[in-house]
N, CA, C and O atoms as a GROMACS GRO file, in nm:
protein
  432
    1UNK      N    1   0.324  -3.072  -2.057
    1UNK     CA    2   0.356  -2.942  -2.111
    1UNK      C    3   0.247  -2.853  -2.082
    1UNK      O    4   0.133  -2.898  -2.083
    2UNK      N    5   0.270  -2.721  -2.054
    2UNK     CA    6   0.173  -2.631  -2.016
    2UNK      C    7   0.105  -2.565  -2.139
    2UNK      O    8   0.173  -2.557  -2.241
    3UNK      N    9  -0.008  -2.522  -2.139
    3UNK     CA   10  -0.038  -2.436  -2.249
    3UNK      C   11  -0.127  -2.314  -2.183
    3UNK      O   12  -0.211  -2.329  -2.094
    4UNK      N   13  -0.094  -2.203  -2.242
    4UNK     CA   14  -0.164  -2.091  -2.176
    4UNK      C   15  -0.249  -2.025  -2.260
    4UNK      O   16  -0.212  -1.994  -2.373
    5UNK      N   17  -0.374  -1.994  -2.213
    5UNK     CA   18  -0.454  -1.920  -2.310
    5UNK      C   19  -0.450  -1.766  -2.280
    5UNK      O   20  -0.439  -1.721  -2.166
    6UNK      N   21  -0.459  -1.694  -2.392
    6UNK     CA   22  -0.475  -1.562  -2.360
    6UNK      C   23  -0.600  -1.505  -2.342
    6UNK      O   24  -0.696  -1.518  -2.418
    7UNK      N   25  -0.595  -1.431  -2.224
    7UNK     CA   26  -0.736  -1.379  -2.198
    7UNK      C   27  -0.762  -1.238  -2.266
    7UNK      O   28  -0.699  -1.138  -2.235
    8UNK      N   29  -0.862  -1.241  -2.360
    8UNK     CA   30  -0.873  -1.095  -2.437
    8UNK      C   31  -0.865  -0.995  -2.336
    8UNK      O   32  -0.899  -1.010  -2.218
    9UNK      N   33  -0.820  -0.896  -2.387
    9UNK     CA   34  -0.836  -0.767  -2.269
    9UNK      C   35  -0.963  -0.698  -2.291
    9UNK      O   36  -1.026  -0.702  -2.397
   10UNK      N   37  -0.995  -0.639  -2.190
   10UNK     CA   38  -1.144  -0.563  -2.179
   10UNK      C   39  -1.115  -0.444  -2.264
   10UNK      O   40  -1.021  -0.367  -2.242
   11UNK      N   41  -1.182  -0.434  -2.343
   11UNK     CA   42  -1.181  -0.264  -2.433
   11UNK      C   43  -1.204  -0.170  -2.353
   11UNK      O   44  -1.168  -0.058  -2.387
   12UNK      N   45  -1.279  -0.190  -2.212
   12UNK     CA   46  -1.296  -0.076  -2.123
   12UNK      C   47  -1.165  -0.038  -2.046
   12UNK      O   48  -1.145   0.074  -1.998
   13UNK      N   49  -1.090  -0.129  -2.041
   13UNK     CA   50  -0.961  -0.083  -1.950
   13UNK      C   51  -0.881   0.017  -1.970
   13UNK      O   52  -0.835   0.075  -1.871
   14UNK      N   53  -0.854   0.051  -2.079
   14UNK     CA   54  -0.759   0.143  -2.112
   14UNK      C   55  -0.834   0.301  -2.075
   14UNK      O   56  -0.784   0.399  -2.019
   15UNK      N   57  -0.953   0.284  -2.123
   15UNK     CA   58  -1.043   0.428  -2.092
   15UNK      C   59  -1.042   0.440  -1.948
   15UNK      O   60  -1.016   0.549  -1.898
   16UNK      N   61  -1.069   0.337  -1.877
   16UNK     CA   62  -1.078   0.330  -1.704
   16UNK      C   63  -0.948   0.406  -1.656
   16UNK      O   64  -0.957   0.503  -1.580
   17UNK      N   65  -0.831   0.360  -1.703
   17UNK     CA   66  -0.691   0.405  -1.675
   17UNK      C   67  -0.673   0.550  -1.684
   17UNK      O   68  -0.634   0.628  -1.596
   18UNK      N   69  -0.714   0.576  -1.819
   18UNK     CA   70  -0.698   0.731  -1.847
   18UNK      C   71  -0.809   0.812  -1.769
   18UNK      O   72  -0.781   0.924  -1.726
   19UNK      N   73  -0.941   0.757  -1.750
   19UNK     CA   74  -1.020   0.837  -1.663
   19UNK      C   75  -0.980   0.839  -1.509
   19UNK      O   76  -1.033   0.925  -1.438
   20UNK      N   77  -0.908   0.767  -1.465
   20UNK     CA   78  -0.847   0.745  -1.344
   20UNK      C   79  -0.750   0.862  -1.334
   20UNK      O   80  -0.760   0.948  -1.247
   21UNK      N   81  -0.654   0.859  -1.429
   21UNK     CA   82  -0.541   0.957  -1.436
   21UNK      C   83  -0.602   1.110  -1.444
   21UNK      O   84  -0.562   1.205  -1.378
   22UNK      N   85  -0.703   1.110  -1.536
   22UNK     CA   86  -0.792   1.249  -1.537
   22UNK      C   87  -0.858   1.314  -1.428
   22UNK      O   88  -0.877   1.435  -1.417
   23UNK      N   89  -0.898   1.205  -1.330
   23UNK     CA   90  -0.930   1.262  -1.200
   23UNK      C   91  -0.824   1.346  -1.120
   23UNK      O   92  -0.853   1.454  -1.067
   24UNK      N   93  -0.731   1.303  -1.118
   24UNK     CA   94  -0.609   1.376  -1.054
   24UNK      C   95  -0.557   1.491  -1.122
   24UNK      O   96  -0.488   1.572  -1.060
   25UNK      N   97  -0.588   1.508  -1.266
   25UNK     CA   98  -0.509   1.601  -1.337
   25UNK      C   99  -0.644   1.706  -1.318
   25UNK      O  100  -0.605   1.817  -1.283
   26UNK      N  101  -0.733   1.699  -1.328
   26UNK     CA  102  -0.842   1.798  -1.304
   26UNK      C  103  -0.927   1.856  -1.203
   26UNK      O  104  -0.977   1.967  -1.213
   27UNK      N  105  -0.944   1.769  -1.094
   27UNK     CA  106  -1.001   1.776  -0.976
   27UNK      C  107  -0.943   1.878  -0.904
   27UNK      O  108  -0.821   1.864  -0.894
   28UNK      N  109  -0.995   1.989  -0.843
   28UNK     CA  110  -0.959   2.092  -0.772
   28UNK      C  111  -0.959   2.095  -0.601
   28UNK      O  112  -0.892   2.172  -0.532
   29UNK      N  113  -1.036   2.009  -0.561
   29UNK     CA  114  -1.095   1.998  -0.408
   29UNK      C  115  -1.083   1.832  -0.390
   29UNK      O  116  -1.070   1.743  -0.474
   30UNK      N  117  -1.092   1.831  -0.269
   30UNK     CA  118  -1.085   1.684  -0.192
   30UNK      C  119  -1.240   1.616  -0.256
   30UNK      O  120  -1.258   1.518  -0.329
   31UNK      N  121  -1.338   1.714  -0.194
   31UNK     CA  122  -1.459   1.674  -0.232
   31UNK      C  123  -1.496   1.637  -0.355
   31UNK      O  124  -1.564   1.536  -0.367
   32UNK      N  125  -1.454   1.717  -0.477
   32UNK     CA  126  -1.477   1.689  -0.601
   32UNK      C  127  -1.395   1.550  -0.646
   32UNK      O  128  -1.448   1.460  -0.711
   33UNK      N  129  -1.271   1.548  -0.604
   33UNK     CA  130  -1.185   1.420  -0.639
   33UNK      C  131  -1.262   1.301  -0.582
   33UNK      O  132  -1.278   1.199  -0.650
   34UNK      N  133  -1.316   1.313  -0.449
   34UNK     CA  134  -1.371   1.212  -0.364
   34UNK      C  135  -1.507   1.155  -0.469
   34UNK      O  136  -1.530   1.036  -0.492
   35UNK      N  137  -1.576   1.256  -0.515
   35UNK     CA  138  -1.705   1.216  -0.580
   35UNK      C  139  -1.669   1.143  -0.709
   35UNK      O  140  -1.718   1.036  -0.745
   36UNK      N  141  -1.569   1.222  -0.780
   36UNK     CA  142  -1.541   1.131  -0.914
   36UNK      C  143  -1.468   0.998  -0.898
   36UNK      O  144  -1.480   0.900  -0.972
   37UNK      N  145  -1.395   1.008  -0.796
   37UNK     CA  146  -1.318   0.876  -0.769
   37UNK      C  147  -1.435   0.759  -0.718
   37UNK      O  148  -1.425   0.644  -0.760
   38UNK      N  149  -1.534   0.794  -0.637
   38UNK     CA  150  -1.643   0.692  -0.616
   38UNK      C  151  -1.737   0.663  -0.755
   38UNK      O  152  -1.783   0.549  -0.762
   39UNK      N  153  -1.765   0.745  -0.852
   39UNK     CA  154  -1.795   0.708  -0.982
   39UNK      C  155  -1.725   0.620  -1.039
   39UNK      O  156  -1.770   0.514  -1.081
   40UNK      N  157  -1.581   0.662  -1.047
   40UNK     CA  158  -1.481   0.564  -1.126
   40UNK      C  159  -1.474   0.415  -1.056
   40UNK      O  160  -1.451   0.311  -1.117
   41UNK      N  161  -1.494   0.426  -0.939
   41UNK     CA  162  -1.480   0.288  -0.880
   41UNK      C  163  -1.603   0.230  -0.919
   41UNK      O  164  -1.588   0.112  -0.953
   42UNK      N  165  -1.723   0.273  -0.927
   42UNK     CA  166  -1.837   0.201  -0.978
   42UNK      C  167  -1.832   0.144  -1.109
   42UNK      O  168  -1.879   0.034  -1.137
   43UNK      N  169  -1.767   0.227  -1.196
   43UNK     CA  170  -1.757   0.164  -1.342
   43UNK      C  171  -1.639   0.099  -1.339
   43UNK      O  172  -1.633   0.037  -1.444
   44UNK      N  173  -1.534   0.078  -1.270
   44UNK     CA  174  -1.400  -0.007  -1.247
   44UNK      C  175  -1.450  -0.140  -1.204
   44UNK      O  176  -1.389  -0.238  -1.245
   45UNK      N  177  -1.549  -0.155  -1.131
   45UNK     CA  178  -1.585  -0.289  -1.032
   45UNK      C  179  -1.579  -0.390  -1.135
   45UNK      O  180  -1.512  -0.486  -1.095
   46UNK      N  181  -1.621  -0.406  -1.252
   46UNK     CA  182  -1.619  -0.517  -1.325
   46UNK      C  183  -1.487  -0.574  -1.348
   46UNK      O  184  -1.460  -0.693  -1.334
   47UNK      N  185  -1.396  -0.473  -1.390
   47UNK     CA  186  -1.263  -0.499  -1.455
   47UNK      C  187  -1.140  -0.527  -1.343
   47UNK      O  188  -1.058  -0.619  -1.349
   48UNK      N  189  -1.148  -0.424  -1.239
   48UNK     CA  190  -1.051  -0.453  -1.148
   48UNK      C  191  -1.063  -0.516  -1.019
   48UNK      O  192  -0.965  -0.553  -0.955
   49UNK      N  193  -1.204  -0.530  -0.973
   49UNK     CA  194  -1.260  -0.634  -0.880
   49UNK      C  195  -1.206  -0.598  -0.735
   49UNK      O  196  -1.241  -0.491  -0.686
   50UNK      N  197  -1.129  -0.678  -0.671
   50UNK     CA  198  -1.092  -0.674  -0.527
   50UNK      C  199  -0.995  -0.580  -0.512
   50UNK      O  200  -0.985  -0.524  -0.402
   51UNK      N  201  -0.906  -0.546  -0.620
   51UNK     CA  202  -0.800  -0.421  -0.598
   51UNK      C  203  -0.882  -0.284  -0.544
   51UNK      O  204  -0.844  -0.210  -0.454
   52UNK      N  205  -1.008  -0.270  -0.624
   52UNK     CA  206  -1.055  -0.144  -0.567
   52UNK      C  207  -1.100  -0.146  -0.444
   52UNK      O  208  -1.154  -0.039  -0.415
   53UNK      N  209  -1.100  -0.240  -0.340
   53UNK     CA  210  -1.127  -0.241  -0.213
   53UNK      C  211  -1.024  -0.166  -0.120
   53UNK      O  212  -1.053  -0.103  -0.018
   54UNK      N  213  -0.882  -0.188  -0.180
   54UNK     CA  214  -0.791  -0.109  -0.127
   54UNK      C  215  -0.799   0.073  -0.138
   54UNK      O  216  -0.779   0.158  -0.051
   55UNK      N  217  -0.831   0.085  -0.257
   55UNK     CA  218  -0.866   0.222  -0.271
   55UNK      C  219  -0.990   0.267  -0.187
   55UNK      O  220  -0.979   0.374  -0.128
   56UNK      N  221  -1.099   0.203  -0.176
   56UNK     CA  222  -1.200   0.237  -0.087
   56UNK      C  223  -1.163   0.257   0.069
   56UNK      O  224  -1.205   0.348   0.140
   57UNK      N  225  -1.085   0.164   0.105
   57UNK     CA  226  -1.039   0.176   0.232
   57UNK      C  227  -0.964   0.306   0.256
   57UNK      O  228  -0.986   0.370   0.359
   58UNK      N  229  -0.890   0.342   0.180
   58UNK     CA  230  -0.782   0.465   0.178
   58UNK      C  231  -0.850   0.596   0.116
   58UNK      O  232  -0.782   0.698   0.118
   59UNK      N  233  -0.975   0.600   0.061
   59UNK     CA  234  -1.015   0.684   0.003
   59UNK      C  235  -1.015   0.823   0.055
   59UNK      O  236  -1.015   0.913  -0.029
   60UNK      N  237  -1.014   0.853   0.176
   60UNK     CA  238  -1.017   0.983   0.252
   60UNK      C  239  -0.867   1.002   0.237
   60UNK      O  240  -0.839   1.117   0.204
   61UNK      N  241  -0.790   0.943   0.246
   61UNK     CA  242  -0.634   0.971   0.258
   61UNK      C  243  -0.593   1.006   0.117
   61UNK      O  244  -0.511   1.097   0.102
   62UNK      N  245  -0.644   0.941   0.008
   62UNK     CA  246  -0.616   0.953  -0.127
   62UNK      C  247  -0.670   1.099  -0.163
   62UNK      O  248  -0.599   1.175  -0.229
   63UNK      N  249  -0.771   1.129  -0.128
   63UNK     CA  250  -0.831   1.268  -0.158
   63UNK      C  251  -0.775   1.376  -0.100
   63UNK      O  252  -0.815   1.488  -0.131
   64UNK      N  253  -0.663   1.356   0.004
   64UNK     CA  254  -0.580   1.448   0.053
   64UNK      C  255  -0.498   1.509  -0.035
   64UNK      O  256  -0.450   1.622  -0.026
   65UNK      N  257  -0.484   1.422  -0.127
   65UNK     CA  258  -0.365   1.467  -0.255
   65UNK      C  259  -0.423   1.586  -0.314
   65UNK      O  260  -0.349   1.665  -0.374
   66UNK      N  261  -0.569   1.611  -0.302
   66UNK     CA  262  -0.623   1.736  -0.375
   66UNK      C  263  -0.597   1.877  -0.298
   66UNK      O  264  -0.625   1.986  -0.348
   67UNK      N  265  -0.555   1.864  -0.202
   67UNK     CA  266  -0.553   1.986  -0.097
   67UNK      C  267  -0.420   2.058  -0.143
   67UNK      O  268  -0.421   2.181  -0.152
   68UNK      N  269  -0.313   1.993  -0.170
   68UNK     CA  270  -0.177   2.075  -0.235
   68UNK      C  271  -0.118   1.993  -0.337
   68UNK      O  272  -0.010   2.039  -0.374
   69UNK      N  273  -0.149   1.893  -0.392
   69UNK     CA  274  -0.110   1.832  -0.505
   69UNK      C  275   0.013   1.774  -0.496
   69UNK      O  276   0.086   1.766  -0.595
   70UNK      N  277   0.058   1.714  -0.344
   70UNK     CA  278   0.179   1.646  -0.322
   70UNK      C  279   0.149   1.507  -0.291
   70UNK      O  280   0.040   1.469  -0.246
   71UNK      N  281   0.249   1.434  -0.316
   71UNK     CA  282   0.247   1.295  -0.268
   71UNK      C  283   0.392   1.265  -0.197
   71UNK      O  284   0.494   1.334  -0.206
   72UNK      N  285   0.374   1.149  -0.127
   72UNK     CA  286   0.492   1.102  -0.062
   72UNK      C  287   0.609   1.022  -0.152
   72UNK      O  288   0.713   0.977  -0.104
   73UNK      N  289   0.577   1.014  -0.275
   73UNK     CA  290   0.678   0.954  -0.375
   73UNK      C  291   0.824   0.966  -0.354
   73UNK      O  292   0.902   0.871  -0.355
   74UNK      N  293   0.859   1.103  -0.332
   74UNK     CA  294   1.018   1.143  -0.321
   74UNK      C  295   1.058   1.070  -0.215
   74UNK      O  296   1.155   0.995  -0.225
   75UNK      N  297   0.983   1.083  -0.090
   75UNK     CA  298   1.021   1.039   0.046
   75UNK      C  299   1.022   0.886   0.022
   75UNK      O  300   1.111   0.820   0.076
   76UNK      N  301   0.924   0.820  -0.062
   76UNK     CA  302   0.939   0.675  -0.051
   76UNK      C  303   1.062   0.644  -0.123
   76UNK      O  304   1.134   0.556  -0.074
   77UNK      N  305   1.101   0.707  -0.242
   77UNK     CA  306   1.228   0.670  -0.320
   77UNK      C  307   1.346   0.686  -0.236
   77UNK      O  308   1.441   0.608  -0.247
   78UNK      N  309   1.343   0.780  -0.155
   78UNK     CA  310   1.472   0.816  -0.054
   78UNK      C  311   1.490   0.692   0.044
   78UNK      O  312   1.594   0.633   0.075
   79UNK      N  313   1.342   0.667   0.089
   79UNK     CA  314   1.397   0.552   0.192
   79UNK      C  315   1.420   0.421   0.133
   79UNK      O  316   1.484   0.341   0.200
   80UNK      N  317   1.372   0.383   0.002
   80UNK     CA  318   1.404   0.285  -0.073
   80UNK      C  319   1.561   0.285  -0.106
   80UNK      O  320   1.621   0.179  -0.085
   81UNK      N  321   1.627   0.386  -0.151
   81UNK     CA  322   1.766   0.399  -0.154
   81UNK      C  323   1.850   0.374  -0.015
   81UNK      O  324   1.945   0.297  -0.005
   82UNK      N  325   1.795   0.451   0.088
   82UNK     CA  326   1.866   0.402   0.208
   82UNK      C  327   1.873   0.265   0.238
   82UNK      O  328   1.977   0.213   0.279
   83UNK      N  329   1.755   0.194   0.218
   83UNK     CA  330   1.730   0.048   0.250
   83UNK      C  331   1.828  -0.023   0.166
   83UNK      O  332   1.883  -0.124   0.211
   84UNK      N  333   1.857   0.026   0.036
   84UNK     CA  334   1.944  -0.076  -0.044
   84UNK      C  335   2.064  -0.043   0.001
   84UNK      O  336   2.141  -0.139   0.008
   85UNK      N  337   2.114   0.079   0.041
   85UNK     CA  338   2.246   0.098   0.074
   85UNK      C  339   2.286   0.028   0.209
   85UNK      O  340   2.402  -0.008   0.231
   86UNK      N  341   2.176   0.011   0.303
   86UNK     CA  342   2.196  -0.046   0.428
   86UNK      C  343   2.235  -0.218   0.391
   86UNK      O  344   2.332  -0.280   0.432
   87UNK      N  345   2.140  -0.259   0.315
   87UNK     CA  346   2.161  -0.405   0.262
   87UNK      C  347   2.304  -0.427   0.204
   87UNK      O  348   2.367  -0.531   0.217
   88UNK      N  349   2.344  -0.323   0.143
   88UNK     CA  350   2.488  -0.323   0.058
   88UNK      C  351   2.608  -0.310   0.178
   88UNK      O  352   2.722  -0.353   0.163
   89UNK      N  353   2.565  -0.252   0.284
   89UNK     CA  354   2.644  -0.188   0.344
   89UNK      C  355   2.670  -0.295   0.491
   89UNK      O  356   2.727  -0.256   0.593
   90UNK      N  357   2.614  -0.430   0.472
   90UNK     CA  358   2.610  -0.532   0.565
   90UNK      C  359   2.776  -0.564   0.591
   90UNK      O  360   2.851  -0.593   0.497
   91UNK      N  361   2.811  -0.557   0.701
   91UNK     CA  362   2.950  -0.574   0.759
   91UNK      C  363   3.047  -0.468   0.781
   91UNK      O  364   3.165  -0.486   0.810
   92UNK      N  365   2.972  -0.325   0.759
   92UNK     CA  366   3.038  -0.215   0.791
   92UNK      C  367   3.072  -0.213   0.940
   92UNK      O  368   2.979  -0.244   1.015
   93UNK      N  369   3.221  -0.174   1.009
   93UNK     CA  370   3.220  -0.189   1.114
   93UNK      C  371   3.152  -0.094   1.232
   93UNK      O  372   3.130  -0.128   1.348
   94UNK      N  373   3.129   0.011   1.181
   94UNK     CA  374   3.067   0.116   1.278
   94UNK      C  375   2.956   0.211   1.206
   94UNK      O  376   2.944   0.208   1.084
   95UNK      N  377   2.897   0.272   1.266
   95UNK     CA  378   2.773   0.372   1.212
   95UNK      C  379   2.861   0.471   1.132
   95UNK      O  380   2.810   0.494   1.023
   96UNK      N  381   2.970   0.533   1.152
   96UNK     CA  382   3.028   0.636   1.068
   96UNK      C  383   3.056   0.595   0.933
   96UNK      O  384   3.024   0.670   0.840
   97UNK      N  385   3.118   0.474   0.910
   97UNK     CA  386   3.110   0.420   0.780
   97UNK      C  387   2.985   0.418   0.710
   97UNK      O  388   2.978   0.473   0.600
   98UNK      N  389   2.890   0.364   0.760
   98UNK     CA  390   2.754   0.371   0.696
   98UNK      C  391   2.705   0.520   0.678
   98UNK      O  392   2.642   0.553   0.577
   99UNK      N  393   2.730   0.591   0.761
   99UNK     CA  394   2.653   0.727   0.759
   99UNK      C  395   2.748   0.796   0.653
   99UNK      O  396   2.692   0.885   0.588
  100UNK      N  397   2.867   0.773   0.626
  100UNK     CA  398   2.959   0.836   0.523
  100UNK      C  399   2.893   0.769   0.382
  100UNK      O  400   2.855   0.843   0.291
  101UNK      N  401   2.884   0.642   0.375
  101UNK     CA  402   2.837   0.568   0.246
  101UNK      C  403   2.710   0.662   0.214
  101UNK      O  404   2.704   0.723   0.106
  102UNK      N  405   2.610   0.672   0.311
  102UNK     CA  406   2.472   0.754   0.291
  102UNK      C  407   2.489   0.879   0.231
  102UNK      O  408   2.445   0.912   0.121
  103UNK      N  409   2.564   0.956   0.317
  103UNK     CA  410   2.606   1.080   0.260
  103UNK      C  411   2.675   1.109   0.112
  103UNK      O  412   2.647   1.201   0.036
  104UNK      N  413   2.770   1.008   0.095
  104UNK     CA  414   2.819   1.010  -0.050
  104UNK      C  415   2.719   0.972  -0.176
  104UNK      O  416   2.734   1.019  -0.288
  105UNK      N  417   2.610   0.873  -0.139
  105UNK     CA  418   2.522   0.828  -0.240
  105UNK      C  419   2.414   0.909  -0.252
  105UNK      O  420   2.341   0.910  -0.352
  106UNK      N  421   2.398   0.983  -0.145
  106UNK     CA  422   2.245   1.046  -0.131
  106UNK      C  423   2.280   1.208  -0.183
  106UNK      O  424   2.192   1.279  -0.231
  107UNK      N  425   2.411   1.251  -0.168
  107UNK     CA  426   2.423   1.410  -0.206
  107UNK      C  427   2.433   1.434  -0.347
  107UNK      O  428   2.500   1.354  -0.413
  108UNK      N  429   2.375   1.538  -0.408
  108UNK     CA  430   2.395   1.568  -0.530
  108UNK      C  431   2.481   1.682  -0.575
  108UNK      O  432   2.495   1.705  -0.695
   0.00000   0.00000   0.00000
């Protein structure tokens, strides 16, 4: 029989999450955002560990968000829907049927 022990949550964790969100809501320039993100990465090292390496590796690209405050989230969602329809369309006899299904599902 397995027994699980709950690991007590770190009281700093909720504040770190809110601080991270605040950076994206308040910073106006990529330079300011990068500076604050680097400070946040130092504070978050003890809580988030290895996950932060991904942020460090992509920091310049992440900071590009501050140029015009857009992300690729909408496009990622659209690609995800297309892949789902493609999986469901396995067995369609031709591309026109697949195209018709895409247009029907993605037009609003």
